[in-house]
PAVEXDO-792519 format. One line per field, with one value per residue (C-alpha): residue number from 1; residue in three letters; x, y, z. Coordinates in Angstrom, 2 decimals. Example, Ala and Ser with C-alpha at 12.3 -4.5 7.8 and 13.67 -1.06 7.14 Angstrom:
pos <- c(1, 2)
code <- c(ALA, SER)
x <- c(12.30, 13.67)
y <- c(-4.50, -1.06)
z <- c(7.80, 7.14)
END
This chain:
pos <- c(1, 2, 3, 4, 5, 6, 7, 8, 9, 10, 11, 12, 13, 14, 15, 16, 17, 18, 19, 20, 21, 22, 23, 24, 25, 26, 27, 28, 29, 30, 31, 32, 33, 34, 35, 36, 37, 38, 39, 40, 41, 42, 43, 44, 45, 46, 47, 48, 49, 50, 51, 52, 53, 54, 55, 56, 57, 58, 59, 60, 61, 62, 63, 64, 65, 66, 67, 68, 69, 70, 71, 72, 73, 74, 75, 76, 77, 78, 79, 80, 81, 82, 83, 84, 85, 86, 87, 88, 89, 90, 91, 92, 93, 94, 95, 96, 97, 98, 99, 100, 101, 102, 103, 104, 105, 106, 107, 108, 109, 110, 111, 112, 113, 114, 115, 116, 117, 118, 119, 120, 121, 122, 123, 124, 125, 126, 127, 128, 129, 130, 131, 132, 133, 134, 135, 136, 137, 138, 139, 140, 141, 142, 143, 144, 145, 146, 147, 148, 149, 150, 151, 152, 153, 154, 155, 156, 157, 158, 159, 160, 161, 162, 163, 164, 165, 166, 167, 168, 169, 170, 171, 172, 173, 174, 175, 176, 177, 178, 179, 180, 181, 182, 183, 184, 185, 186, 187, 188, 189, 190, 191, 192, 193, 194, 195, 196, 197, 198, 199, 200, 201, 202, 203, 204, 205, 206, 207, 208, 209, 210, 211, 212, 213, 214, 215, 216, 217, 218, 219, 220, 221, 222, 223, 224, 225, 226, 227, 228, 229, 230, 231, 232, 233, 234, 235, 236, 237, 238, 239, 240, 241, 242, 243, 244, 245, 246, 247, 248, 249, 250, 251, 252, 253, 254, 255, 256, 257, 258, 259, 260, 261, 262, 263, 264, 265, 266, 267, 268, 269, 270, 271, 272, 273, 274, 275, 276, 277, 278, 279, 280, 281, 282, 283, 284, 285, 286, 287, 288, 289, 290, 291, 292, 293, 294, 295, 296, 297, 298, 299, 300, 301, 302, 303, 304, 305, 306, 307, 308, 309, 310, 311, 312, 313, 314, 315, 316, 317, 318, 319, 320, 321, 322, 323, 324, 325, 326, 327, 328, 329, 330, 331, 332, 333, 334, 335, 336, 337, 338, 339, 340, 341, 342, 343, 344, 345, 346, 347, 348, 349, 350, 351, 352, 353, 354, 355, 356, 357, 358, 359, 360, 361, 362, 363, 364, 365, 366, 367, 368, 369, 370, 371, 372, 373, 374, 375, 376, 377, 378, 379, 380, 381, 382, 383, 384, 385, 386, 387, 388, 389, 390, 391, 392, 393, 394, 395, 396, 397, 398, 399, 400, 401, 402, 403, 404, 405, 406, 407, 408, 409, 410, 411, 412, 413, 414, 415, 416, 417, 418, 419, 420, 421, 422, 423, 424, 425, 426, 427, 428, 429, 430, 431, 432, 433, 434, 435, 436, 437, 438, 439, 440, 441, 442, 443, 444, 445, 446, 447, 448, 449, 450, 451, 452, 453, 454, 455, 456, 457, 458, 459, 460, 461, 462, 463, 464, 465, 466, 467, 468, 469, 470, 471, 472, 473, 474, 475, 476, 477, 478, 479, 480, 481, 482, 483, 484, 485, 486, 487, 488, 489, 490, 491, 492, 493, 494, 495, 496, 497, 498, 499, 500, 501, 502, 503, 504, 505, 506, 507, 508, 509, 510, 511, 512, 513, 514, 515, 516, 517, 518, 519, 520, 521, 522, 523, 524, 525)
code <- c(MET, ALA, MET, SER, PRO, SER, ASP, GLN, ALA, SER, MET, ALA, ARG, SER, VAL, ALA, VAL, VAL, GLY, LEU, ALA, THR, LEU, ALA, SER, ARG, VAL, THR, GLY, LEU, LEU, ARG, ASP, VAL, VAL, LEU, ALA, TRP, VAL, LEU, GLY, ALA, SER, MET, PRO, ALA, ASP, CYS, PHE, PHE, ALA, ALA, PHE, ARG, ILE, PRO, ASN, PHE, LEU, ARG, ARG, ILE, PHE, ALA, GLU, GLY, SER, MET, SER, THR, ALA, PHE, ILE, PRO, VAL, PHE, THR, GLU, LEU, GLN, ALA, THR, ARG, GLY, LEU, GLU, ALA, ALA, PHE, ARG, LEU, ALA, SER, ILE, LEU, LEU, SER, TRP, LEU, LEU, PRO, LEU, LEU, ALA, LEU, VAL, SER, ALA, ALA, GLY, ILE, VAL, LEU, ALA, PRO, GLN, ILE, VAL, THR, ILE, MET, THR, PRO, GLY, TRP, VAL, HIS, ASP, PRO, GLU, LYS, PHE, SER, LEU, THR, VAL, THR, LEU, THR, ARG, VAL, MET, PHE, PRO, TYR, ILE, LEU, LEU, ILE, SER, VAL, ALA, ALA, LEU, ALA, MET, GLY, MET, LEU, ASN, ALA, HIS, GLY, HIS, PHE, ALA, ALA, PRO, ALA, PHE, ALA, PRO, VAL, LEU, LEU, ASN, LEU, ALA, MET, ILE, PHE, SER, GLY, LEU, LEU, ALA, SER, ARG, VAL, MET, ALA, GLN, PRO, VAL, LEU, GLY, ILE, ALA, ALA, GLY, VAL, LEU, LEU, GLY, GLY, ALA, GLY, GLN, ILE, LEU, LEU, GLN, VAL, GLY, PRO, LEU, ARG, ALA, ARG, GLY, PHE, ARG, PHE, HIS, GLY, GLY, PHE, ALA, PRO, GLY, ASP, PRO, HIS, LEU, CYS, LYS, VAL, GLY, LYS, LEU, PHE, LEU, PRO, SER, LEU, VAL, GLY, SER, THR, VAL, TYR, GLN, VAL, ASN, MET, VAL, VAL, ILE, THR, ILE, LEU, ALA, SER, LEU, LEU, PRO, GLN, GLY, SER, LEU, SER, TYR, LEU, PHE, TYR, ALA, ASP, ARG, LEU, MET, GLU, PHE, PRO, LEU, GLY, VAL, PHE, ALA, ILE, ALA, ILE, GLY, THR, VAL, ALA, LEU, PRO, ALA, MET, SER, GLN, GLN, VAL, ALA, ARG, GLY, ASP, MET, GLU, ALA, LEU, ARG, ALA, THR, LEU, GLY, PHE, ALA, PHE, ARG, GLN, VAL, THR, LEU, ILE, MET, VAL, PRO, ALA, THR, LEU, GLY, LEU, ILE, LEU, LEU, ARG, GLU, PRO, LEU, MET, GLU, VAL, ILE, PHE, GLU, ARG, GLY, ARG, PHE, ASP, PRO, VAL, ALA, THR, ARG, MET, SER, ALA, GLN, ALA, LEU, LEU, CYS, TYR, ALA, VAL, GLY, LEU, TRP, PHE, VAL, ALA, GLN, ILE, ARG, VAL, VAL, ALA, PRO, PHE, PHE, TYR, ALA, MET, GLN, ASP, THR, LYS, THR, PRO, MET, ARG, ALA, ALA, ILE, VAL, SER, LEU, ALA, ALA, ASN, VAL, LEU, LEU, ALA, LEU, LEU, LEU, MET, ARG, PRO, LEU, SER, HIS, ALA, GLY, LEU, ALA, LEU, ALA, VAL, SER, LEU, ALA, ALA, MET, LEU, GLN, LEU, ALA, ILE, LEU, MET, LYS, ARG, LEU, GLY, HIS, LYS, LEU, GLY, GLY, ILE, PRO, TRP, ALA, LEU, LEU, LEU, ARG, TYR, LEU, PRO, ARG, VAL, MET, VAL, ALA, CYS, SER, VAL, MET, GLY, VAL, PHE, CYS, ALA, LEU, ALA, VAL, GLY, HIS, ALA, SER, TRP, GLY, PRO, GLY, VAL, PRO, MET, VAL, LYS, ARG, ALA, LEU, ALA, LEU, GLY, GLY, THR, VAL, LEU, ALA, ALA, ALA, LEU, LEU, TYR, GLY, GLY, ALA, LEU, ALA, ALA, LEU, GLY, VAL, GLY, ASP, LEU, LYS, ASP, LEU, LEU, ARG, GLY, ALA, ARG, GLY, ARG, ASN, ARG, VAL)
x <- c(13.95, 15.74, 16.07, 12.81, 12.81, 12.55, 15.42, 17.52, 16.34, 17.24, 20.69, 21.33, 20.29, 22.68, 25.45, 24.57, 24.84, 28.02, 29.50, 28.52, 29.94, 33.21, 33.10, 32.86, 35.53, 37.79, 36.78, 37.39, 40.71, 41.93, 40.99, 42.75, 45.80, 45.78, 45.65, 48.41, 50.33, 49.44, 50.46, 53.41, 54.66, 57.42, 59.12, 61.00, 57.70, 55.86, 58.21, 58.03, 54.13, 53.96, 56.28, 54.80, 51.16, 52.23, 52.64, 49.21, 47.76, 49.34, 47.92, 44.59, 44.50, 45.57, 43.41, 40.49, 39.50, 38.15, 39.69, 37.22, 33.91, 34.71, 35.18, 32.49, 29.44, 28.85, 28.91, 26.99, 24.21, 24.25, 23.61, 20.95, 19.04, 19.17, 19.12, 17.78, 19.22, 20.05, 22.36, 24.12, 24.50, 25.80, 28.66, 29.32, 29.83, 32.15, 34.30, 34.52, 35.48, 38.52, 39.14, 39.60, 42.28, 44.17, 44.24, 44.97, 47.98, 49.12, 48.91, 50.80, 53.50, 53.53, 54.02, 56.80, 58.73, 58.35, 61.96, 62.51, 59.71, 60.74, 64.36, 63.00, 60.60, 63.02, 66.64, 67.82, 66.84, 68.45, 71.43, 69.30, 68.14, 65.73, 63.93, 64.19, 62.73, 59.85, 59.06, 59.03, 56.80, 54.33, 54.09, 53.32, 50.67, 48.70, 49.47, 46.21, 44.15, 44.43, 42.20, 39.67, 39.52, 39.23, 36.03, 34.75, 35.24, 33.40, 30.44, 30.33, 30.14, 27.09, 25.30, 26.01, 24.76, 21.51, 21.34, 22.38, 24.99, 24.89, 26.74, 29.48, 30.06, 30.45, 32.43, 35.85, 34.76, 35.09, 38.74, 39.57, 37.39, 39.15, 42.58, 41.47, 40.28, 43.15, 45.65, 43.81, 43.69, 47.02, 48.72, 47.41, 47.94, 50.87, 54.51, 54.74, 51.42, 52.47, 51.35, 48.08, 47.25, 48.50, 45.98, 43.31, 43.74, 42.75, 39.87, 38.63, 39.02, 36.90, 34.31, 34.15, 32.97, 30.59, 28.76, 27.72, 26.59, 23.15, 22.21, 23.70, 21.51, 18.55, 18.91, 18.89, 22.90, 24.21, 27.62, 27.56, 31.19, 32.24, 34.94, 33.27, 36.69, 34.70, 32.05, 31.61, 31.03, 33.76, 35.98, 34.56, 35.12, 38.86, 38.98, 37.81, 39.65, 43.30, 43.09, 41.49, 44.34, 46.78, 45.03, 45.12, 48.64, 49.71, 48.22, 49.98, 53.15, 52.45, 52.39, 55.72, 57.30, 56.22, 57.47, 61.01, 61.04, 60.16, 62.74, 65.28, 64.05, 64.68, 63.68, 60.03, 58.93, 57.32, 55.36, 54.21, 52.61, 51.32, 49.63, 47.93, 46.88, 45.05, 43.00, 42.43, 41.44, 38.41, 36.04, 37.22, 36.44, 33.07, 31.61, 33.18, 34.01, 30.81, 29.02, 31.14, 30.33, 26.75, 26.98, 28.51, 25.63, 23.00, 25.01, 25.72, 21.86, 21.03, 23.49, 22.21, 18.68, 20.14, 18.60, 21.11, 18.91, 18.82, 22.69, 23.16, 20.96, 22.61, 26.06, 24.86, 23.31, 26.53, 28.77, 26.51, 26.55, 30.27, 30.29, 27.96, 30.17, 33.74, 33.81, 33.09, 35.31, 38.00, 37.52, 37.40, 40.50, 42.29, 41.01, 41.17, 44.41, 46.56, 43.78, 43.13, 46.62, 47.11, 43.98, 44.42, 48.03, 50.09, 51.10, 54.23, 56.93, 54.56, 55.68, 54.29, 57.10, 55.62, 51.98, 53.02, 54.82, 51.80, 49.40, 51.30, 51.16, 47.55, 46.81, 48.50, 46.58, 43.08, 43.67, 43.10, 40.40, 37.44, 39.20, 40.23, 36.66, 35.10, 37.54, 35.71, 32.32, 33.59, 35.52, 32.50, 30.65, 33.27, 33.24, 29.45, 30.00, 32.55, 35.48, 38.22, 40.90, 40.11, 40.57, 43.52, 45.24, 44.18, 45.96, 49.10, 49.25, 48.55, 51.47, 53.83, 52.67, 52.95, 56.51, 57.57, 55.67, 57.16, 60.73, 60.15, 58.44, 60.08, 63.23, 61.41, 58.54, 60.01, 57.34, 54.50, 55.75, 55.08, 51.46, 50.95, 52.12, 49.50, 46.65, 47.98, 48.27, 44.48, 43.26, 45.14, 43.36, 40.04, 40.20, 41.21, 38.27, 35.79, 37.11, 36.35, 33.13, 32.11, 32.87, 30.61, 27.81, 27.93, 29.11, 29.79, 26.37, 27.92, 24.54, 23.58, 26.70, 27.25, 23.79, 24.10, 27.64, 27.11, 24.90, 27.36, 30.10, 27.82, 27.20, 30.89, 31.65, 29.33, 30.90, 34.59, 34.16, 33.01, 36.00, 38.44, 37.22, 37.27, 40.94, 41.66, 39.70, 39.13, 41.36, 43.07, 46.68, 48.97, 48.65, 45.03, 43.61, 43.08, 39.36, 38.81, 40.71, 38.73, 35.49, 36.65, 37.54, 34.26, 31.99, 33.61, 33.21, 29.79, 28.72, 30.49, 28.58, 25.17, 26.17, 26.74, 23.49, 21.34, 22.79, 22.11, 18.46, 18.03, 19.33, 16.80, 19.68, 17.43, 19.85, 20.42, 17.01, 18.04, 21.33, 19.40, 17.01, 19.32, 21.31, 17.88, 16.75, 17.73, 19.02, 17.66, 19.24)
y <- c(62.69, 62.67, 65.53, 66.49, 67.33, 70.98, 70.84, 69.32, 71.77, 74.68, 73.15, 73.03, 76.62, 77.67, 75.68, 77.33, 80.74, 80.18, 78.55, 81.64, 83.82, 81.90, 81.98, 85.69, 85.96, 83.85, 86.05, 89.40, 87.92, 87.18, 90.95, 92.04, 90.04, 91.50, 95.13, 94.41, 93.09, 96.28, 98.68, 96.91, 94.30, 92.10, 95.19, 95.63, 97.10, 93.99, 91.84, 93.74, 93.80, 90.19, 89.37, 91.82, 90.58, 86.99, 87.67, 88.74, 86.45, 83.61, 84.43, 84.99, 81.40, 80.21, 82.21, 83.57, 81.03, 77.73, 77.68, 80.43, 79.17, 75.34, 76.33, 79.10, 77.78, 74.48, 75.99, 79.25, 76.72, 74.60, 77.64, 79.00, 75.65, 75.19, 78.82, 80.86, 83.48, 86.26, 83.78, 82.96, 86.55, 87.08, 84.62, 86.37, 89.78, 88.03, 86.52, 89.70, 91.50, 89.32, 89.46, 93.08, 93.80, 90.42, 91.10, 94.76, 93.74, 91.14, 93.88, 96.32, 93.65, 93.17, 96.76, 97.01, 93.85, 94.24, 94.42, 91.21, 89.52, 90.70, 89.33, 85.91, 85.94, 87.20, 86.81, 87.55, 91.16, 92.18, 93.56, 95.67, 98.57, 99.96, 96.77, 95.84, 99.18, 98.98, 95.62, 96.78, 99.70, 97.69, 95.16, 97.40, 99.16, 95.69, 94.00, 95.11, 93.12, 90.12, 92.20, 92.93, 89.51, 88.09, 90.08, 89.60, 85.82, 85.86, 87.69, 85.14, 82.45, 83.98, 84.57, 81.08, 79.49, 81.64, 79.91, 83.34, 82.75, 85.47, 88.44, 86.25, 84.42, 87.64, 89.59, 88.26, 89.90, 93.45, 92.80, 92.04, 95.05, 97.34, 96.23, 96.83, 100.41, 101.46, 100.00, 101.98, 105.29, 104.97, 104.59, 108.04, 110.14, 108.41, 108.23, 104.92, 103.15, 100.07, 101.91, 102.77, 99.14, 98.22, 100.65, 99.06, 95.83, 97.40, 99.01, 95.77, 94.14, 96.89, 96.46, 92.80, 93.48, 96.43, 94.03, 91.82, 94.60, 95.09, 91.44, 90.79, 93.95, 92.70, 89.48, 91.34, 91.28, 94.19, 94.24, 94.77, 94.07, 92.40, 89.60, 86.88, 84.89, 81.99, 81.63, 77.96, 78.43, 80.70, 77.96, 75.57, 77.58, 78.08, 74.22, 73.63, 76.47, 75.08, 71.64, 73.17, 76.20, 73.17, 71.40, 74.84, 75.48, 71.76, 72.55, 75.75, 73.84, 71.15, 73.88, 75.32, 71.77, 71.13, 74.79, 73.74, 70.41, 71.85, 74.24, 71.23, 70.08, 71.43, 75.25, 75.87, 72.89, 75.20, 77.16, 73.75, 72.87, 76.37, 76.66, 72.86, 73.91, 77.13, 74.68, 72.20, 74.90, 75.97, 72.95, 72.69, 76.28, 76.73, 73.29, 71.43, 74.30, 75.62, 72.41, 72.18, 75.86, 75.10, 71.69, 72.77, 75.09, 72.61, 69.73, 71.81, 72.48, 68.74, 67.68, 70.70, 69.08, 65.43, 64.53, 61.90, 60.58, 64.13, 64.37, 61.20, 62.36, 65.75, 64.07, 61.48, 64.49, 66.61, 63.51, 62.51, 66.17, 66.10, 62.83, 64.26, 66.92, 65.92, 62.74, 64.06, 67.06, 64.71, 62.90, 66.17, 67.38, 64.12, 64.08, 67.66, 68.56, 69.46, 71.40, 73.38, 74.21, 75.16, 77.55, 79.02, 79.61, 78.92, 82.31, 84.54, 82.73, 79.70, 77.50, 74.03, 72.48, 74.38, 73.20, 69.53, 69.73, 71.62, 68.95, 66.21, 67.97, 68.53, 64.85, 63.68, 66.35, 65.40, 61.75, 63.06, 65.54, 63.63, 62.61, 66.28, 67.42, 64.71, 65.92, 69.36, 67.45, 65.04, 67.22, 69.51, 66.42, 66.30, 69.99, 69.88, 67.17, 69.71, 67.16, 69.24, 66.87, 63.97, 66.41, 67.59, 64.15, 63.12, 66.22, 65.62, 62.09, 63.28, 65.71, 63.14, 60.79, 63.80, 64.59, 60.90, 60.21, 63.36, 62.35, 58.89, 60.03, 63.45, 61.61, 59.31, 61.46, 65.07, 67.72, 65.41, 63.08, 65.89, 66.39, 62.67, 62.85, 65.33, 63.12, 59.98, 61.88, 63.05, 59.42, 58.48, 61.41, 60.64, 57.02, 58.09, 60.44, 57.69, 55.28, 57.62, 58.55, 54.90, 55.04, 57.87, 56.49, 52.85, 52.08, 53.92, 54.31, 53.24, 52.81, 56.44, 57.94, 56.17, 55.64, 56.92, 56.05, 53.31, 55.54, 58.35, 56.30, 55.22, 59.06, 59.56, 56.88, 58.71, 62.03, 60.48, 58.93, 62.38, 64.13, 61.50, 62.00, 65.62, 65.70, 63.94, 65.82, 69.44, 72.34, 74.25, 73.93, 77.07, 77.45, 77.89, 81.79, 82.13, 82.95, 79.71, 77.87, 79.25, 78.40, 74.89, 74.18, 75.99, 74.07, 70.92, 71.49, 72.72, 69.69, 67.19, 68.68, 68.51, 64.93, 64.04, 65.83, 64.17, 60.67, 61.21, 62.50, 59.38, 57.02, 58.61, 60.27, 62.10, 64.23, 66.18, 67.60, 69.46, 70.42, 72.15, 73.72, 75.15, 76.73, 78.58, 79.15, 81.97, 81.80, 83.87, 87.24)
z <- c(121.36, 117.84, 115.47, 113.94, 110.20, 111.01, 113.41, 110.59, 108.08, 110.48, 111.23, 107.17, 106.99, 109.81, 108.01, 104.67, 106.23, 108.15, 104.86, 102.69, 105.27, 104.92, 101.40, 101.45, 103.96, 101.47, 98.41, 100.50, 101.82, 98.26, 97.34, 100.44, 99.35, 95.96, 97.32, 99.74, 96.87, 94.96, 97.82, 99.24, 96.65, 97.79, 99.50, 102.91, 104.45, 103.38, 104.78, 108.00, 108.05, 107.64, 110.16, 112.64, 111.85, 112.37, 116.20, 117.24, 114.52, 116.07, 119.53, 118.04, 116.60, 119.96, 122.32, 120.52, 117.66, 118.97, 122.46, 123.67, 122.08, 123.00, 126.63, 126.85, 124.75, 126.53, 129.90, 128.89, 127.44, 130.49, 132.63, 130.41, 130.39, 134.42, 135.52, 132.83, 130.40, 132.94, 134.69, 131.53, 130.73, 134.18, 133.48, 130.24, 132.06, 134.71, 132.14, 130.02, 133.29, 133.48, 129.80, 129.31, 131.96, 131.37, 127.51, 128.03, 130.30, 127.52, 124.88, 126.98, 127.29, 123.92, 123.05, 125.56, 124.79, 121.12, 120.43, 122.09, 120.44, 116.89, 117.87, 118.62, 115.61, 113.04, 114.26, 110.79, 110.76, 114.22, 112.03, 109.69, 112.01, 109.39, 108.90, 112.76, 113.67, 111.31, 112.34, 115.91, 115.30, 113.31, 115.98, 118.64, 116.46, 115.92, 119.24, 120.79, 118.11, 120.48, 122.90, 120.21, 118.64, 121.97, 122.93, 119.36, 120.17, 123.43, 121.66, 118.78, 121.48, 123.20, 119.79, 118.36, 121.77, 120.64, 117.30, 115.57, 113.38, 110.54, 112.38, 113.90, 110.65, 108.58, 111.16, 109.76, 106.41, 108.07, 109.05, 105.23, 104.22, 106.96, 105.37, 101.90, 102.72, 104.95, 102.17, 99.34, 101.67, 102.90, 99.60, 98.52, 101.88, 103.88, 103.04, 104.82, 103.81, 105.77, 109.06, 107.77, 106.84, 110.38, 111.89, 109.53, 111.48, 114.61, 112.60, 111.49, 115.04, 116.47, 113.53, 114.24, 117.88, 116.71, 114.18, 117.08, 119.72, 118.16, 118.08, 121.54, 123.03, 121.08, 123.03, 126.26, 127.12, 129.01, 130.42, 134.23, 135.09, 138.40, 138.88, 141.27, 141.30, 143.11, 140.85, 140.03, 136.33, 135.83, 137.19, 135.00, 131.78, 133.12, 133.43, 130.03, 128.35, 129.39, 127.60, 124.60, 124.58, 124.60, 121.68, 119.75, 120.60, 119.37, 116.01, 115.50, 116.64, 114.02, 111.31, 112.71, 112.45, 108.94, 107.96, 109.41, 107.82, 104.45, 104.56, 104.69, 101.29, 97.90, 97.18, 96.49, 98.63, 101.20, 98.27, 96.89, 100.37, 100.63, 97.57, 97.93, 101.31, 100.07, 97.78, 100.49, 103.15, 100.72, 101.35, 104.86, 105.68, 103.64, 104.57, 107.49, 109.83, 109.21, 110.22, 113.42, 114.36, 114.11, 115.72, 119.05, 120.36, 119.09, 120.83, 123.88, 124.34, 123.98, 126.62, 129.02, 128.66, 129.14, 125.47, 124.53, 121.92, 120.21, 120.60, 118.85, 116.20, 115.73, 115.70, 112.98, 110.97, 111.14, 110.29, 107.25, 105.95, 106.07, 104.03, 101.62, 100.80, 101.38, 99.69, 96.23, 97.20, 97.91, 94.56, 92.75, 94.19, 93.23, 89.90, 88.88, 91.14, 87.97, 85.93, 89.37, 89.80, 86.26, 85.83, 89.27, 89.98, 86.52, 85.42, 85.83, 87.88, 88.80, 85.88, 84.95, 87.44, 90.13, 89.03, 88.97, 92.24, 93.87, 92.49, 94.00, 97.38, 96.85, 96.13, 99.39, 101.39, 99.77, 100.82, 104.37, 103.73, 104.79, 108.18, 108.81, 108.13, 110.39, 113.34, 112.91, 113.85, 116.17, 118.40, 119.20, 120.60, 123.27, 123.83, 124.34, 126.83, 128.60, 127.82, 126.41, 127.52, 125.00, 122.06, 123.43, 124.08, 120.45, 119.08, 121.11, 119.76, 116.12, 116.56, 117.54, 114.71, 112.17, 113.03, 113.09, 109.78, 108.23, 108.94, 107.37, 104.35, 103.61, 102.14, 99.69, 98.79, 99.44, 99.93, 99.17, 101.98, 104.51, 103.05, 103.35, 106.88, 107.80, 106.27, 107.94, 111.20, 110.89, 110.36, 113.66, 115.42, 113.98, 115.10, 118.70, 118.81, 117.27, 119.99, 122.90, 121.20, 121.23, 124.99, 125.68, 123.59, 124.69, 121.06, 117.95, 115.94, 112.57, 111.13, 111.88, 111.02, 107.55, 106.58, 102.83, 102.33, 99.84, 97.74, 98.03, 96.59, 93.77, 92.98, 93.42, 90.92, 88.33, 89.08, 88.90, 85.48, 84.17, 85.74, 84.38, 80.92, 81.41, 82.28, 79.23, 76.81, 78.24, 77.17, 80.04, 79.49, 79.51, 75.84, 75.87, 76.66, 80.34, 79.98, 77.86, 80.70, 83.50, 81.64, 80.89, 84.50, 85.80, 83.48, 84.47, 88.18, 87.77, 85.64, 87.92, 90.95, 89.12, 88.09, 91.70, 93.02, 90.37, 91.23, 94.97, 94.26, 92.00, 94.69, 97.33, 99.71, 102.29, 103.72, 100.20, 100.73, 103.86, 102.33, 99.48, 101.63, 103.85, 100.87, 99.80, 103.27, 105.67, 109.07, 112.15, 112.35)
END
């Protein structure tokens, strides 16, 4: 059966919870960066910390974030639907029994081989004994974070499969708070505050696990241990995990390639891309990733029930929600790109030239925002179908296209060419996924996916005219006091959002009601 209005409202509430939690994570992450800048500045210990933290953070992004959930949730949900919750929890216990010793071994290897790892990651520091030694020490302190965050990711998968999103979504906030607390405390009581901050990373990882223990126990989970190497469902998780792991690795390699190419361009190019990406990540993190996070367990349950009609409806609902938010977000980022850069970043050594260059990168990134966001929705459809190979193949093709396009565009367009290459590669990746989706569903349900698009475009036109007029008349340049600039930009964004929402309501866009209901409602805890 199709999604009922109550199901749509429930999904919208869950999206709102994950989105608000992500917003809280971004805000506390900014505060964390402020504290780190205050305690460490741009000193030698700061360089050592960021280099050392990059190593377990890289492994976290590959192993724990995404790959774990996409492989585990569909199998867990299928097992729960066919053999009951006890069997599903048994699978989780078996998987945890394997994860703990394997990741402990990885952590131990990382601690022992830290000098070799640091040599590979930062070869320029080998001849600076003090810097090299501190980086090795920090790497050893923080390497066990990969074990903690992987266990937290497994707990997140179980809770998300139950429709509980609050605790997993807020867990990353604890990492930021732990680093803030440890940074402030260590600056007062330690001769080497950076060591206290590194310990705070482990404290934050443990906190992310503990936050989810209560909700898990309330739902009946108990860890009983046992390896059961021949368990067919464990083998299925492993088979799904490997392609997902490759896909995650491809994305990280993509970022490394862009970094390498940017280093070949004039000074500042990498920074321009970084600042533009920070603004791009805001709508992606708060909305698109939230929708994808909620959609995966919902679609996995529908696949387990064999309810293809409901699966199509959920996919259509998620697709439309992304369109409802990302089309105006794209237009807003394009039209307000320079004011956004001026107000948020233009101070100190970030001058008008940096604003202009970063705005160029933001323009080229924003062109692909809708496509990147829809990938976050369409990919979970394949994961729910227990098909991790299709997203992996699409990611590999996208990587190849990105590298080729970047090499072609970086000479005529400089750093903006690299941003445009990312957008064009995302378009290709989504096209591949949509073609395969059509094969899975017996045709692409365009009417379901793009039901409100004409009315969204009309509402965006109203908003766009207002933003264009505001750019020409508002005062937010560098000569205007910061408070006045911030108020002008904030007022423009708020007015544009209200105009867009009002136009949608006047045009009778039904999904808007679910979105607003979700923002006001509460999720299950």
